[in-house]
N, C-alpha and C positions, 0 to 999 in steps of 0.2 A: 784453524784447519790443521788436522793431524797429517803428518807426513809419513810415508811408508818407504822403506828401502826396497828396491827391486834390482835384482842382479840378472842381466841378460847375457846370453851367449849367442852371438851373431856371427855370420860368415865374415871373413876378412874383408871382402869387397864392400859389404854393407857397412862395416865399421869405418873403412876408409872414406866412404861417401858421407857418413854421419860426421866424421871429423872435418872433412872439407867444408860441409855446409856450416858447421859450427864456427870454423875459422872465418869464413867469408861473411857470416852474419854477425860476427863478434859476440857470439853467445857460447855458453858451455854446452857440452854434449848433452847433459841432463836437460837443459832448457829446450834444446832442439827436439829431443825425444818426447818431452812433455807436450810441446806444441803439436807434434805429429799425432800423439795419442788424443789430445783434446779435439783436434780437427777431425780425426777419424770418428770419435764418439758423436760429434755434432752432425756429421754426414749420416751416420747410422740412424740417429734420431729423426732426421728429415726424411730419409728413405722409407721409414716405417711410420709415416705421418698419419695414415688412416687409422691404424690401431692406436697410435699415440693420441688421437682425438678422444679416445675412450679411457685413457690412462687413469683419469681421476674418477671414473665411474664404472668400476668393474661389474656392478650389478646390471647396469644397462647392457654391457657387452654380453653378459651371461644370458640376458633376456633375448637379445638379438640372435645369438647363437642357437639358443633353444628353439626359437621360432623357426629358424632356417632348418634345423634338424627335423622338426615336426612336419614342416612343409615337404621336406624331402621324403620322409616316410609315407606321407599320405598322398602325395601327388603322383598321378600316373605319368611316368616318364616316357613311356613308349606307347604308341598306338598299335594295338594288335590287329593283325589282318584277320578278317572274317574267315578266310580259307584256312588259316593256320590254327584257329582257335577251338 
């Protein structure tokens, strides 16, 4: 695994909270930030689970999207009143 260095600038209150969590959990600030980022990414992947189902098959997603767009172009979306027409 390659590691990257990331420098963050955070408000003082945020840093003090980070520091307090790190001390209480006996971890480094880096470990706490990494855990928070990983948890955020995991939640993001779950919240977008419908599109995630098609992540391994982009051609299928393209087909579904194309079919939806064709239906939208061809389908009559409103019923016209005989008096207005």
